[in-house]
NURO-989554 format. One record per atom (N, C-alpha, C, O): x, y, z; residue in three letters. Coordinates in steps of 0.05 Angstrom, whole numbers, plus 5000, padded with zeros to 4 digits. Example, Ala and Ser with C-alpha at 12.3 -4.5 7.8 and 13.67 -1.06 7.14 Angstrom:
<recs>
526448865156Ala
524649105156Ala
526449345156Ala
528549345169Ala
525749555142Ser
527349795143Ser
525850015157Ser
526850235161Ser
</recs>
This chain:
<recs>
207174544708Unk
206874344700Unk
210174174704Unk
212374264708Unk
208873834699Unk
212673754684Unk
213073764663Unk
211173764647Unk
216273764652Unk
216873784629Unk
218473514628Unk
220373444642Unk
217273384607Unk
218573124596Unk
218773134564Unk
217373254548Unk
220672984561Unk
221072884534Unk
221972724536Unk
223772664552Unk
220172494507Unk
220972184505Unk
222672214492Unk
223472414481Unk
224071924491Unk
225571824473Unk
224371454466Unk
221971464469Unk
225071194459Unk
224470954458Unk
225370824455Unk
227770864451Unk
224270524452Unk
226170304461Unk
225770154439Unk
225870284418Unk
225169884436Unk
224569574427Unk
224969584410Unk
223569714394Unk
227669414399Unk
228069204371Unk
227369404351Unk
226669634352Unk
227869224330Unk
228269324287Unk
224869454296Unk
223669384276Unk
223569544307Unk
220569574304Unk
221369994295Unk
220470144277Unk
223470044319Unk
224170344330Unk
227370384329Unk
229070224338Unk
227770604317Unk
229670704317Unk
230770734348Unk
232270634365Unk
228470974342Unk
228071054371Unk
229370814403Unk
231270834419Unk
227870674400Unk
228270434416Unk
230170284417Unk
230470164438Unk
232370224392Unk
234270134393Unk
236570364407Unk
238170304424Unk
236370644396Unk
237370834416Unk
238070774458Unk
239470784478Unk
235870704448Unk
235970614491Unk
236670404498Unk
237770354519Unk
236070204476Unk
237570014482Unk
240569924481Unk
241869744491Unk
241170104467Unk
244870274472Unk
245670354490Unk
247870324500Unk
242870544501Unk
243570654518Unk
244170484539Unk
245970524555Unk
242470244539Unk
242170024567Unk
244069874573Unk
244969844596Unk
245169714545Unk
247369504534Unk
248969684542Unk
249169654566Unk
250869924532Unk
252670004546Unk
253770034574Unk
256070014583Unk
251870074583Unk
251770114613Unk
252069894627Unk
252069664618Unk
252569964660Unk
252869674673Unk
254769524677Unk
255069424700Unk
256669454656Unk
258569234664Unk
261269364659Unk
263469254661Unk
260769644652Unk
265269774650Unk
264869934679Unk
262970064688Unk
267469884689Unk
267770014710Unk
267970344705Unk
269470424687Unk
266270534722Unk
266270714722Unk
267170964748Unk
266270914770Unk
268371164746Unk
268671304768Unk
266271434786Unk
264471564775Unk
266471404812Unk
265271584830Unk
265471824838Unk
266371794861Unk
265372094834Unk
266472274848Unk
265772294881Unk
263572234892Unk
268272394895Unk
267672464921Unk
266172704921Unk
266872924911Unk
263872634933Unk
261872784946Unk
263073094960Unk
264173074982Unk
262873374949Unk
263373644952Unk
261073664983Unk
258573634980Unk
262173705006Unk
259473725021Unk
258273885020Unk
259374105019Unk
255773855020Unk
253374035013Unk
251274205031Unk
249474095044Unk
251474395031Unk
249174535041Unk
247974345064Unk
247174115060Unk
248174495093Unk
246874215106Unk
244274205106Unk
242974405100Unk
242873925115Unk
239773995103Unk
238274155118Unk
239374295135Unk
235474185115Unk
233674275121Unk
232274115134Unk
231873875128Unk
230674325169Unk
228874085180Unk
225873935156Unk
224473735159Unk
225974125136Unk
223574035124Unk
224074065090Unk
226074175079Unk
222373965080Unk
222474095047Unk
220774265035Unk
219274385051Unk
220474295014Unk
218274395003Unk
217874324972Unk
215774324959Unk
221074244962Unk
221174144922Unk
222773994926Unk
224374024945Unk
222873754904Unk
224073484905Unk
224173504873Unk
222773614856Unk
226973344872Unk
227973254848Unk
228672904847Unk
230072754861Unk
226572834817Unk
226072564825Unk
228372524799Unk
228572674779Unk
230172244806Unk
231972084787Unk
231271794793Unk
231071654813Unk
230871784762Unk
230571404757Unk
233371234754Unk
235171344741Unk
233871024762Unk
236770974742Unk
235570594744Unk
234370444758Unk
237070614715Unk
237670324709Unk
239670134730Unk
240970214750Unk
239169814718Unk
240969654741Unk
241069374725Unk
239369194722Unk
244169404715Unk
245869194707Unk
242969044677Unk
241368864676Unk
244069294656Unk
241569154631Unk
242568974620Unk
240968904602Unk
244568824619Unk
245668624602Unk
244268364619Unk
243168194605Unk
244168324649Unk
243068184660Unk
240868404677Unk
241968574691Unk
237968404675Unk
237268604678Unk
235168484712Unk
233568314717Unk
236968804735Unk
234568754750Unk
233068954761Unk
233069154745Unk
231868994779Unk
230269254783Unk
232269524788Unk
234469544798Unk
230669704780Unk
231469924773Unk
232270014796Unk
233369854812Unk
231870274803Unk
231370404825Unk
231270774824Unk
232670894809Unk
229470904843Unk
229271154834Unk
230371284861Unk
231671154878Unk
229971474863Unk
232771644887Unk
229772034883Unk
228872174865Unk
229472024910Unk
227372314917Unk
229372414924Unk
230672274940Unk
230772714916Unk
232372934932Unk
230673154933Unk
228873254919Unk
232273234967Unk
230973384975Unk
232073724966Unk
234373804972Unk
230473854953Unk
232073974939Unk
234574254961Unk
236974314959Unk
232374354980Unk
232674504994Unk
235874365017Unk
236874535032Unk
236574175017Unk
238173975031Unk
240773775020Unk
242673655028Unk
239173824996Unk
241373714982Unk
241473344985Unk
243173204974Unk
239873274999Unk
240373015002Unk
238472774991Unk
236372884982Unk
238472534989Unk
236972284983Unk
234972225001Unk
235372025015Unk
232272375006Unk
229972315020Unk
229172015016Unk
227971945036Unk
229371845001Unk
228671634994Unk
229371524980Unk
230371664963Unk
229471244976Unk
229871084945Unk
228170854945Unk
227570724965Unk
227170804912Unk
224370654914Unk
226470434899Unk
228770434891Unk
224470254898Unk
225069974885Unk
223069924864Unk
220669864868Unk
224669974828Unk
222369964806Unk
222669684795Unk
224069504804Unk
221069684769Unk
221069454751Unk
223869414735Unk
225869554738Unk
223369204717Unk
225969164696Unk
227269404683Unk
225269454670Unk
228669564677Unk
228969694655Unk
227070094658Unk
226470274642Unk
226770054685Unk
225370424687Unk
226670624664Unk
229070584660Unk
225670794652Unk
226470894625Unk
225471194627Unk
226971384621Unk
222071224638Unk
222371534654Unk
219571554674Unk
218471354684Unk
218671844677Unk
217771784704Unk
215872074706Unk
217172274711Unk
213272094704Unk
211672394719Unk
211572384745Unk
211072174758Unk
212172714759Unk
210972754781Unk
207872824781Unk
207173054776Unk
205972634788Unk
203472664792Unk
202072834818Unk
203272844839Unk
199772934815Unk
197573044840Unk
199573204853Unk
199773194877Unk
201073364837Unk
201973644848Unk
204773524861Unk
205973634879Unk
205473294850Unk
208773214852Unk
208273104869Unk
210573064879Unk
206472974886Unk
206472774910Unk
207272414908Unk
208472264924Unk
205872374878Unk
205972174866Unk
207572034841Unk
207072094818Unk
208671924845Unk
210471804821Unk
209871534803Unk
209771304811Unk
209571644774Unk
209371394760Unk
211771264740Unk
212471424722Unk
212471114740Unk
214471074731Unk
214570834707Unk
213670624715Unk
215370834683Unk
214670664665Unk
216270474662Unk
218370584655Unk
216670224663Unk
218169974668Unk
219369874634Unk
218469644631Unk
220069914624Unk
220269814588Unk
221869504595Unk
222669414573Unk
222569324620Unk
223769134621Unk
221868864616Unk
221968664602Unk
219968994636Unk
217168784653Unk
215068844652Unk
213268764667Unk
214869084620Unk
211469184617Unk
208969214652Unk
206769134660Unk
211269364661Unk
209469414689Unk
209769764691Unk
211269914679Unk
207869814709Unk
208770184719Unk
208870194742Unk
206670104749Unk
210070254762Unk
211570264787Unk
209970594795Unk
210170804782Unk
208070514824Unk
207670824826Unk
208270824861Unk
207870624875Unk
208871014867Unk
208871124901Unk
208871374911Unk
208771564896Unk
208971404935Unk
208671704939Unk
211871784933Unk
213571614930Unk
212272084931Unk
214372134914Unk
216772174938Unk
219072154932Unk
215772244973Unk
217472184997Unk
218472075007Unk
220272125023Unk
216971714996Unk
216771535019Unk
218871315000Unk
219471374976Unk
219471135010Unk
220470914989Unk
218270724983Unk
218570544966Unk
216070734996Unk
213670545002Unk
210870625019Unk
210570725042Unk
209070544999Unk
208470264988Unk
209170374960Unk
208870594950Unk
210470054949Unk
210670184909Unk
208969974901Unk
209169754910Unk
206670054880Unk
205569934877Unk
205969834853Unk
207070014841Unk
205769604833Unk
206969514805Unk
203869424794Unk
202269254801Unk
204069654770Unk
200969544759Unk
202569364727Unk
204769424718Unk
201169214719Unk
201468944699Unk
200069094682Unk
197769164688Unk
201869194646Unk
200869154626Unk
200568934610Unk
202068744613Unk
198768944591Unk
198768754575Unk
201468704571Unk
202668914574Unk
203268444565Unk
204368304555Unk
206268394521Unk
204968404501Unk
208468444521Unk
208568654509Unk
208968854497Unk
210168934477Unk
207068944520Unk
207769304519Unk
209169504508Unk
208869644488Unk
211169474530Unk
214669554534Unk
213769844534Unk
214169994515Unk
212369934558Unk
212270184561Unk
213970474562Unk
215670494579Unk
213470684547Unk
216470854550Unk
215271054555Unk
216771224546Unk
213571164562Unk
213071504574Unk
209571454587Unk
207571334581Unk
210771684612Unk
208371634622Unk
206771984625Unk
208572154624Unk
203972094629Unk
204272234629Unk
201572394634Unk
199672264628Unk
200772694645Unk
198072704649Unk
197972984666Unk
199873064680Unk
196073094664Unk
195473434677Unk
192573354692Unk
191573564701Unk
191273154696Unk
189773094715Unk
190972994746Unk
193272954754Unk
188672964756Unk
189372874782Unk
188572524782Unk
189972364794Unk
186072444767Unk
185672214766Unk
185572014756Unk
184371804762Unk
187172084736Unk
188671894713Unk
190671914700Unk
190972144692Unk
192571754693Unk
195271764685Unk
195571674656Unk
193371574654Unk
196371654639Unk
197271494611Unk
199371414607Unk
201471514617Unk
199271244593Unk
202271084592Unk
202871024560Unk
200970914548Unk
204671064549Unk
204671024514Unk
206170724511Unk
207670674530Unk
206070594498Unk
206770334493Unk
207170314467Unk
205470374450Unk
209970204460Unk
211370124437Unk
210369904426Unk
209269864404Unk
211069694453Unk
210769434438Unk
208169324425Unk
207969104416Unk
205769524427Unk
203669464421Unk
201669684415Unk
199269684422Unk
202969844403Unk
202170104391Unk
199670234402Unk
197770304388Unk
199970264428Unk
197670354442Unk
197570594477Unk
199470624493Unk
195970664479Unk
195970804502Unk
193570704524Unk
191270684515Unk
194170634561Unk
192570564568Unk
192670834591Unk
194371004597Unk
189870784598Unk
189371014626Unk
190170814644Unk
190170574643Unk
191071044671Unk
190570864695Unk
188971014718Unk
189771214728Unk
187270914722Unk
186271104737Unk
187871104776Unk
188770914789Unk
187771304782Unk
190371334805Unk
189171384833Unk
190071504852Unk
186671244832Unk
184571264867Unk
185670944860Unk
186470864882Unk
186070744843Unk
186070514844Unk
189170314838Unk
190270124849Unk
189470474816Unk
192070334800Unk
191070144787Unk
191869924793Unk
189070184767Unk
188169924759Unk
187770084730Unk
187170324729Unk
187969954710Unk
187869994681Unk
184370084680Unk
182569994694Unk
184270264660Unk
181470364657Unk
181370274634Unk
183470244621Unk
177370144617Unk
177170154596Unk
177870324576Unk
177570564582Unk
178670284552Unk
178870004536Unk
181469864552Unk
183469994557Unk
181169654558Unk
183969414577Unk
184869424556Unk
185269674554Unk
185869314530Unk
187269234510Unk
188869514503Unk
190969484490Unk
187869844513Unk
188870034498Unk
187970194479Unk
187270044460Unk
187470464472Unk
186970614461Unk
188670594429Unk
190370764433Unk
188970514407Unk
190270414390Unk
190670714378Unk
188970894377Unk
194270744368Unk
194871024366Unk
196970914340Unk
196970704329Unk
198471104337Unk
199671104296Unk
202870874314Unk
202970754336Unk
204170894299Unk
207070634302Unk
208270764327Unk
207771004327Unk
209670684348Unk
210770704361Unk
211870974379Unk
213971104379Unk
208570974397Unk
208871174415Unk
210871234429Unk
211371054444Unk
212671474433Unk
214371474443Unk
214771774464Unk
216771864475Unk
212371844462Unk
211872114479Unk
208672254476Unk
207172274457Unk
208572324500Unk
205872434494Unk
205972784522Unk
207072844544Unk
203472944498Unk
203173114523Unk
199873244533Unk
198373354516Unk
199173224553Unk
197073304553Unk
195773634559Unk
196273744581Unk
194673724546Unk
193974104543Unk
192874104585Unk
191373954598Unk
194374334590Unk
194274334616Unk
190974364617Unk
190074264638Unk
189074464602Unk
185374434608Unk
184474104604Unk
182374024595Unk
186173974612Unk
185673644604Unk
183273594589Unk
181273454595Unk
183873754563Unk
181573644540Unk
182373544521Unk
180773454505Unk
185173524517Unk
186073374493Unk
189073324504Unk
190573464517Unk
189473014492Unk
192272924495Unk
193272794468Unk
192072674451Unk
196272864469Unk
197472834438Unk
199472644443Unk
200972634462Unk
199472494422Unk
201372204421Unk
203272244399Unk
202272224376Unk
206372304401Unk
208072304383Unk
208371944375Unk
209471764388Unk
207271924358Unk
208571674340Unk
211971634324Unk
212171724301Unk
213271554331Unk
215371654318Unk
216171384284Unk
218171364270Unk
213471234284Unk
213171084260Unk
215870814256Unk
215870594269Unk
217970894236Unk
220170624228Unk
222070784228Unk
224370704223Unk
221371074234Unk
224671204245Unk
225971314209Unk
228071454207Unk
224671234191Unk
224671274172Unk
222571414149Unk
223271474126Unk
219571474161Unk
217471574154Unk
215371344162Unk
216071114168Unk
212471444162Unk
210671254175Unk
209771334204Unk
208371214219Unk
211271644209Unk
210871614240Unk
208171804234Unk
207471844211Unk
206871924256Unk
204271984255Unk
203972134285Unk
205272074305Unk
201972334283Unk
200972484323Unk
198072384325Unk
196772374304Unk
197272354340Unk
194872164348Unk
194172354366Unk
196072444379Unk
191072484372Unk
190172644385Unk
187572504400Unk
185572414388Unk
187972524423Unk
185972304438Unk
183872464456Unk
184672674467Unk
181672394459Unk
179072574476Unk
179972484508Unk
179572234510Unk
180972584530Unk
181172404556Unk
177772294571Unk
177072134589Unk
176572474553Unk
173172494565Unk
172772134559Unk
173171954576Unk
172072104535Unk
170871794533Unk
172671664511Unk
171771534492Unk
176071734517Unk
178671524506Unk
177771564471Unk
178971434454Unk
175971724464Unk
175571764436Unk
178671864409Unk
179972064414Unk
179071724390Unk
181371854373Unk
180272074362Unk
177872084362Unk
181372264353Unk
180372424334Unk
182072354310Unk
184072204308Unk
180472534285Unk
181072424255Unk
184572494264Unk
185672554285Unk
185572444234Unk
188972414240Unk
189772794235Unk
188572944220Unk
191572854248Unk
192773214245Unk
192773294216Unk
193973174199Unk
191373464213Unk
192073624170Unk
193473694177Unk
194173764199Unk
194773704143Unk
197273904140Unk
199973784147Unk
202073924146Unk
200173574153Unk
202673544170Unk
203873344159Unk
202973114165Unk
205673364145Unk
207573044133Unk
209372954148Unk
211773014152Unk
208372824154Unk
210272684190Unk
213072454176Unk
213272324155Unk
214672494196Unk
216872254182Unk
217172164204Unk
216471934207Unk
218072274221Unk
218772114247Unk
218372314270Unk
220372414282Unk
215872374276Unk
215872504310Unk
216972414334Unk
216272184339Unk
218672524352Unk
220272474377Unk
218072564400Unk
217272414418Unk
217472784398Unk
216272864428Unk
214773144411Unk
214973244389Unk
212873194441Unk
210473324436Unk
210273474476Unk
210673374498Unk
209573724469Unk
210373874482Unk
207174094477Unk
206174164456Unk
206374154507Unk
203974344507Unk
203874594515Unk
204174594540Unk
203674774509Unk
203375064516Unk
201275134538Unk
198875044539Unk
202675304557Unk
201175364585Unk
197275434580Unk
195275434595Unk
197775484556Unk
194875584555Unk
192375404535Unk
189975434530Unk
194275204529Unk
191974984516Unk
191674974490Unk
191274774476Unk
191875274483Unk
191175264453Unk
192975174431Unk
192275164408Unk
195675104440Unk
197875094410Unk
199574694432Unk
200374684455Unk
199474584422Unk
201974394419Unk
204174394398Unk
204274454374Unk
206274324417Unk
207674284384Unk
209674064394Unk
210874024415Unk
209573914368Unk
211173664355Unk
214673724336Unk
215073874317Unk
216673524354Unk
218873654347Unk
219173244329Unk
219173024339Unk
219173334304Unk
219973114282Unk
222073134276Unk
223073344269Unk
223372904279Unk
226572834282Unk
228372804257Unk
230772844253Unk
225472684235Unk
227472584214Unk
226972794195Unk
228372794174Unk
225172964199Unk
225873254182Unk
225573474191Unk
225073674178Unk
225973444221Unk
227973724234Unk
226073954237Unk
226774194236Unk
223273854241Unk
221574174238Unk
220474074267Unk
220673874281Unk
218974384268Unk
218274334293Unk
214374394289Unk
213274614290Unk
213474244286Unk
209474414282Unk
208174424299Unk
207774254316Unk
207274644296Unk
205374804309Unk
202174684306Unk
201174674284Unk
200574594331Unk
197874474327Unk
196274654335Unk
197074764356Unk
194174744328Unk
193274894333Unk
190174684349Unk
188474584333Unk
189974634381Unk
188274434386Unk
185874454388Unk
184574284401Unk
184074734371Unk
182074694373Unk
181174694347Unk
178974794344Unk
182174614329Unk
182074484303Unk
183274284299Unk
182674214276Unk
185274104312Unk
187573924303Unk
187974044286Unk
186773974266Unk
189074174284Unk
191174274250Unk
193674374250Unk
194274584260Unk
194974244240Unk
198374494238Unk
198174744230Unk
197774784206Unk
198274844238Unk
199175244229Unk
201475274221Unk
202075434203Unk
202875154228Unk
205775284221Unk
208075094219Unk
207274864223Unk
210175094214Unk
212574904215Unk
215575134212Unk
216275344201Unk
216774934231Unk
218875244223Unk
222275004229Unk
221874834247Unk
224474994218Unk
226374774218Unk
228474904234Unk
229175144236Unk
229474664248Unk
230974644268Unk
232874514264Unk
234474504283Unk
233374364242Unk
235074274233Unk
235073914235Unk
234573834258Unk
235373704217Unk
234973434219Unk
236973294238Unk
239373274234Unk
235573184265Unk
237773154284Unk
237073234314Unk
238073144335Unk
235573384312Unk
234573534334Unk
233573274347Unk
232473094335Unk
234173284376Unk
231973044385Unk
230873084413Unk
230072894427Unk
230773304418Unk
230173404443Unk
228573714445Unk
229473924435Unk
225873714461Unk
224173884455Unk
223474004487Unk
222573814500Unk
223474234503Unk
222474234520Unk
221274594516Unk
222174784502Unk
218674574534Unk
217774894531Unk
218075004557Unk
217874844576Unk
218375244562Unk
218575374581Unk
216175664585Unk
215975894576Unk
214475484603Unk
212775644612Unk
212776004624Unk
210976184622Unk
214676004632Unk
215876304645Unk
216376464611Unk
214476574600Unk
218376464601Unk
219376534578Unk
216576594543Unk
216276744524Unk
215076314555Unk
212576254525Unk
215276234504Unk
215176384485Unk
217376064505Unk
218875904485Unk
218975664495Unk
218175554516Unk
220375584474Unk
220975304461Unk
224075284459Unk
225375424444Unk
225175084476Unk
229075014467Unk
228374854458Unk
226174764462Unk
230374764437Unk
230674494417Unk
232674464417Unk
233474694410Unk
235274284420Unk
237774154420Unk
237274014397Unk
235073934388Unk
239673994386Unk
240273874358Unk
243273794364Unk
244773974356Unk
244373634374Unk
247073504368Unk
248573464341Unk
250973434337Unk
246773474325Unk
248073454294Unk
248173674287Unk
247173644265Unk
248473824288Unk
247874254288Unk
249774334305Unk
250874544302Unk
250574164328Unk
251474334341Unk
250374554355Unk
251874724367Unk
246974574355Unk
245774804371Unk
243874854390Unk
244074664405Unk
242774954395Unk
239575014409Unk
238075254404Unk
238375494411Unk
236475144392Unk
234075314384Unk
232375484393Unk
230375334396Unk
231375794402Unk
229475844421Unk
227275844398Unk
228075944377Unk
225375774399Unk
223375954388Unk
220876094397Unk
219275944411Unk
220276254395Unk
217876394412Unk
215376244409Unk
214776184387Unk
214576204421Unk
211476134420Unk
208976284436Unk
207476164451Unk
208876634430Unk
208776724431Unk
205876824414Unk
204176994421Unk
206076654389Unk
205876764367Unk
206676434337Unk
208276244340Unk
205076484316Unk
205076254310Unk
208076164286Unk
209375984276Unk
207876454288Unk
210876524266Unk
212976354278Unk
214276184265Unk
213176394299Unk
215376124319Unk
218276214309Unk
220076074300Unk
218376474313Unk
220876644309Unk
223776454327Unk
223376314347Unk
225676474319Unk
227876314322Unk
230076354332Unk
231676404314Unk
230976364352Unk
233776484357Unk
236276274356Unk
236476124376Unk
237876244339Unk
240076004342Unk
242375934363Unk
244276034351Unk
243175844381Unk
245275834396Unk
247175724391Unk
246675484392Unk
249775774384Unk
251875524374Unk
252575394405Unk
253275534424Unk
252375144407Unk
252675014431Unk
253474714426Unk
251874544418Unk
256374654431Unk
257074404417Unk
256374124434Unk
256574134458Unk
255373884421Unk
254773704428Unk
251673754449Unk
251473584467Unk
250073904448Unk
247373924451Unk
246773634465Unk
247073444450Unk
246073594488Unk
243273374497Unk
241673374508Unk
240073194502Unk
240873554529Unk
238673634542Unk
238273914547Unk
240074064539Unk
236074024559Unk
236174264568Unk
233974304593Unk
232274134599Unk
234374504605Unk
232974564630Unk
233174844632Unk
235274974632Unk
230274944635Unk
229675294638Unk
229375374659Unk
227175274667Unk
230675544680Unk
230275574707Unk
227175664710Unk
226475834693Unk
226075614720Unk
222875774732Unk
222976074733Unk
221376234722Unk
225376154749Unk
225076474744Unk
226476554720Unk
227276784723Unk
226876484701Unk
226276624672Unk
229776764661Unk
230476894642Unk
231176654684Unk
234376794672Unk
236476594662Unk
238576694655Unk
236376454661Unk
238376304651Unk
237475964639Unk
235975844654Unk
238175844618Unk
237475574611Unk
239675334619Unk
241475384634Unk
239475124611Unk
243274994622Unk
242774774604Unk
240674664597Unk
245074724599Unk
244374514581Unk
247274304578Unk
249674364579Unk
245774044574Unk
247373904587Unk
248473814555Unk
247273854534Unk
251173664558Unk
253373654532Unk
255273414538Unk
256273374561Unk
255673294520Unk
257673014520Unk
259873014494Unk
259072934472Unk
261873074495Unk
263873074470Unk
265172784481Unk
265772694503Unk
265572644448Unk
266772454455Unk
269172524436Unk
269372694418Unk
271272304449Unk
273572234436Unk
274971994436Unk
276472004456Unk
275171844427Unk
276071504423Unk
274071464434Unk
271971504421Unk
273871384464Unk
272171114479Unk
271471284504Unk
270371184524Unk
272371634500Unk
271671754522Unk
270271994512Unk
270572114491Unk
267972054543Unk
266572174536Unk
266072414562Unk
265372384585Unk
266472604550Unk
266872914568Unk
263873024575Unk
262473104556Unk
262873024600Unk
260473124606Unk
260873384614Unk
262673394631Unk
259773604607Unk
259273914620Unk
256173954619Unk
254273804614Unk
256474264626Unk
253274344621Unk
254674664618Unk
256674764628Unk
252474774597Unk
252974984591Unk
251475194595Unk
249375214581Unk
251975374611Unk
250175544621Unk
249875824604Unk
251675984602Unk
247375844593Unk
246976184574Unk
244976304591Unk
243576174607Unk
244776544587Unk
243276804596Unk
240976744570Unk
241176744546Unk
239276694586Unk
235576624572Unk
235876954558Unk
236376934534Unk
235777154565Unk
235377364547Unk
236777404524Unk
235377504507Unk
239477364517Unk
241377384497Unk
242077114482Unk
242677134458Unk
241976914492Unk
242376664493Unk
245676664497Unk
247076454493Unk
246976934507Unk
249476874507Unk
250876594534Unk
249476464550Unk
252876584530Unk
254576294540Unk
255976544565Unk
257476744564Unk
254376394589Unk
255076434619Unk
257576374634Unk
258976554643Unk
258076064636Unk
259075924637Unk
259075694635Unk
256775624629Unk
260975454637Unk
260575174631Unk
261475094651Unk
263275224662Unk
260474814665Unk
260474754675Unk
261374374679Unk
259874194674Unk
264574344692Unk
264374024667Unk
263873904696Unk
263873994719Unk
263273654683Unk
262373414708Unk
263973144690Unk
264673124667Unk
263973004709Unk
265272784699Unk
266372594666Unk
265172544645Unk
268872554674Unk
269172424647Unk
269672174649Unk
271472094664Unk
267871984631Unk
268271774637Unk
269371494610Unk
270471604590Unk
269171264608Unk
270871184586Unk
269270984577Unk
270070754571Unk
266171084575Unk
264370934561Unk
262171044560Unk
261471194578Unk
260570984536Unk
257871204529Unk
255971124525Unk
255570944509Unk
253971284541Unk
251471124547Unk
250671184509Unk
251571024494Unk
249271374499Unk
248471484478Unk
247271764475Unk
246071884493Unk
248071864441Unk
247472114447Unk
244972214438Unk
244272304416Unk
243372184464Unk
240672264467Unk
239072254487Unk
239072044501Unk
237272494494Unk
236872514519Unk
237672384543Unk
238472514562Unk
237472204544Unk
237971934566Unk
240871894583Unk
241371774604Unk
242872074563Unk
245472004568Unk
245772294590Unk
247572294606Unk
243872504589Unk
245572654611Unk
242372834606Unk
242173044593Unk
240372694621Unk
237072774632Unk
238673084650Unk
240673114665Unk
237473204642Unk
237173504665Unk
234773634672Unk
233073654655Unk
234273754696Unk
232573874709Unk
233174084723Unk
235474104733Unk
230974314727Unk
231574464748Unk
229974484759Unk
227774444748Unk
229874564791Unk
228374504810Unk
226874794816Unk
228175004817Unk
223274764821Unk
222274914820Unk
222475114833Unk
220375224839Unk
224875254844Unk
225575414867Unk
228075654843Unk
228375894841Unk
228975454834Unk
230475624806Unk
233475544816Unk
235375544801Unk
233375464852Unk
235975364862Unk
238375184863Unk
240475194877Unk
236974974839Unk
238374784842Unk
238474684809Unk
236874794794Unk
239774534799Unk
240374444777Unk
240674234777Unk
242474174793Unk
238773884756Unk
240273684766Unk
240473544738Unk
239073584718Unk
243073344743Unk
244273214714Unk
244272994718Unk
246072954735Unk
242672714711Unk
243472444702Unk
245972354687Unk
246372304663Unk
247772334711Unk
250572254696Unk
250971934696Unk
251871794714Unk
249671834666Unk
248471484661Unk
251371394671Unk
252071314693Unk
252871444646Unk
256171174659Unk
257371264675Unk
259471174683Unk
256371484684Unk
258771534715Unk
257671564734Unk
258371724751Unk
254771364735Unk
253071204758Unk
253471494778Unk
255271464794Unk
251971764780Unk
251371934799Unk
249972084782Unk
249572074758Unk
249072324809Unk
246872524792Unk
248672774810Unk
249172794834Unk
249573014781Unk
251073224790Unk
249573434800Unk
248173534782Unk
249373554824Unk
247373844840Unk
249174154826Unk
251374254830Unk
247574204816Unk
248474474812Unk
247574694825Unk
245474794819Unk
249074784844Unk
247675074854Unk
247175334838Unk
248975504843Unk
245175424819Unk
244975554808Unk
246075934817Unk
246876094800Unk
245875984848Unk
246476184851Unk
249976224840Unk
250876424830Unk
251076004846Unk
254676064837Unk
255275874808Unk
257475854797Unk
253175754800Unk
253475654777Unk
255875414785Unk
258075434776Unk
255475314793Unk
258575114813Unk
256474884824Unk
254374914836Unk
258474564810Unk
256974384821Unk
258674284846Unk
261074224846Unk
255774264876Unk
256374204897Unk
255973934906Unk
256573874929Unk
254773714886Unk
255373514887Unk
255873364863Unk
255273434840Unk
257473054876Unk
255872964853Unk
255072624868Unk
256772454876Unk
251872604868Unk
250672334886Unk
250672134874Unk
249572084853Unk
252471934891Unk
252771724876Unk
249471554878Unk
248171484898Unk
248871524848Unk
246771324841Unk
246271094859Unk
248270994869Unk
243870974865Unk
244970684882Unk
245370534868Unk
244870534843Unk
246670294889Unk
247970064879Unk
246970004865Unk
244570064863Unk
248769804840Unk
247569604812Unk
246769294830Unk
246869254855Unk
246169134810Unk
247268794808Unk
250168714811Unk
251268554825Unk
251368934787Unk
253268994768Unk
256168914800Unk
255669054820Unk
258168774804Unk
260468814828Unk
263168764806Unk
263368684783Unk
264568854823Unk
267568824811Unk
268668644826Unk
267968564848Unk
271068574807Unk
271668194821Unk
272168254858Unk
271668054873Unk
272968474870Unk
273168484900Unk
269968394910Unk
269468244928Unk
268468514896Unk
265468414917Unk
264968774917Unk
262568814923Unk
265968974914Unk
264469224910Unk
261869204886Unk
261669144862Unk
260269264904Unk
257669454880Unk
259269724863Unk
261169874866Unk
256569644841Unk
257269974822Unk
255870024823Unk
254069874830Unk
255370374819Unk
253070604819Unk
250970374794Unk
251870194781Unk
248370444793Unk
246670384779Unk
246670614755Unk
248670764759Unk
244970714728Unk
245870864717Unk
243471004711Unk
241570944696Unk
243771234727Unk
242271454716Unk
240071624692Unk
240671844684Unk
237571484682Unk
237571454656Unk
235171704654Unk
234271754631Unk
234371864677Unk
232072084671Unk
231572184695Unk
230872064715Unk
231972464690Unk
231372584723Unk
227972854713Unk
227773004694Unk
226372804735Unk
224972974733Unk
224673174760Unk
224773104783Unk
224173494750Unk
223573624781Unk
220973654792Unk
219173674775Unk
220073654818Unk
217473724821Unk
216573964823Unk
218274134819Unk
214574044828Unk
213374424832Unk
214274434857Unk
214074644870Unk
</recs>
């Protein structure tokens, strides 16, 4: 399954959106170093796994963003595709063969083959949609969350046409994340609300697009992310405002337990290999493991300074945590590697230090693990590159420059775009 987590966009209506706008406006106009690549292993004649990186392009004067598809076995960019304005999140669907990208700046969704830069199909959404998140476990339908008009739209993958209701399925205020159960029987939407209250969680029936009654027994403040367990019996919602992770029984759409991970937690990942949840909290400087095998959600808290995002190796051995330490105007990025068995720190891998901060949220240092556990990818936003970590040695083998942006230095040199989201294929 694809692991994604969402934080969202637009204006004063949502704090989550303001965070992303800060990401965008802080990038693009400041010179940032581009590391000289370390020669990687020679590319293989074929590839079986890919990673996808979404980049933004000069957000002060928006230009089309880009995606980069990376061959896991060869550490090479096999294709780059042109996207819409302000792309923020993407999903690999149809067993990783097709990409759908939410472009928040022009109310569109881009779709294209994962291994080819063309053709790129642009799907227009209702004006003011401000799409923030795409998700599905189906092959025939992809769903897109739209904080601009508080809706979820369904897109048919066969012809890339928005399905009825054309105006969208009405959900709560500021939908920022979605998770469909693997059995495709329910789609859950985290509605951030105002950021200080008024958040909610919506459950949708994919078959007829009807909305179920509100989730019972949960006092939502600002739900920011939702993930589904691999057996489809539970979904888990991270509420940033209350600092709670809430377990929902999908058979009865009722909250069955909630545990505290601390106010300020803003990222959650479900690891199907270990049936575990990882939650990062940059305010508390912790990463919390939650055992998802029972509703008790027993917790192990691991101290990690400035955690941003988490990737778990599919082989179950380790987790990789992107971190960002801020000192004055500088941000020093790194990856902390922890042993999954006991939470002990194995090593720390330094990344590029830059003189500008995207923001302290998962878009700053989005991270993902390859399906074969051989590589971990980090989108280093203000450094303008994608760090590739070889897991056999836990060393960085390459800092791959992002596609060129529309921003030019006085000498005419183009700066790189800003990677904002990374996802790995199956």
